[in-house]
N, C-alpha and C positions, 0 to 999 in steps of 0.2 A: 798588415796594413789595413785590411777591412775592419779589424777590431778597433783600430784607432779612429777610422773614419766613422764607424758606428757610434763609438763612445762620444766623439766630438759632436756628431749630429744631434744626439740626444742631449748632451750637455748644453749645446746652443739652443735647442728647442726649449729647454726648461727656462733658460734665461729670458729668451724672447717671450715665452708664455707669461712670465711674471709681469713684464711690462705690458703685455696685452690685457691682462686682468686689471692692472692699474688704470689703463686707458678706458676700459669698459666701465669701471667704477666711477670714473670722473666724467662719463658721458661724452667722451671725445671720439665721435663716430669715425672720422676719417683716420685719425691716428690708430684707433683700435683695428680698423680694416687693414691698414698697412702691417701692423704687428701680426695680424691673423694670417696674412699671405706669407710672411716670413716663417711663422710657426709651421704652417702647412708644408712649406718647402723643406725645411730642416727635418721635420718628422718623416717626410716622404723618403728622404735620403736614408734615414735610419731604417725605415720599414723595408725598403728594397733590399738592404743588406741582411736583415735578420729573417726575412721570408725565405731567402735562398739557403741560409745556414742558421739553424736554430741555436747553435752555440753562441751566436752573436747576441742573444738575449742577455747574456752575462754582461757584455760590454754596454748594452742599453740600460740595464738596471744601475750599473755603476755610473754611467753618464747622467742618468736621471737624478741619482742621489747627489752627485757632485755639482751638477747644474743648478739644482734647487738650492743647495747650500750657498753657492757663489752668488746666485741671483738674490737671495735674501740679504747677503752681506753687502752686495752692490746697492741694492735698494735702500738699505739703511744708511750707507755711506753717502750715496749721491742725492737721495731724496729726503733724508732725515726722517723717515718713517719709523 
């Protein structure tokens, strides 16, 4: 179960981070601040899991790859970038 939670936490972190970067590039301070809080929360959940069990890094790496891939697909589909 912790592997799934760690994977999802990093997966979600990467998606949120993509939108955080977009808001930063567009100088949307308030929106970027909200995205930043969400990124920090999701990343913290992942970090708590893999600090206790270093094998969770595998789930983190897989979550990072999949999260970035999905974020780029979403951004392209939703925002036309």
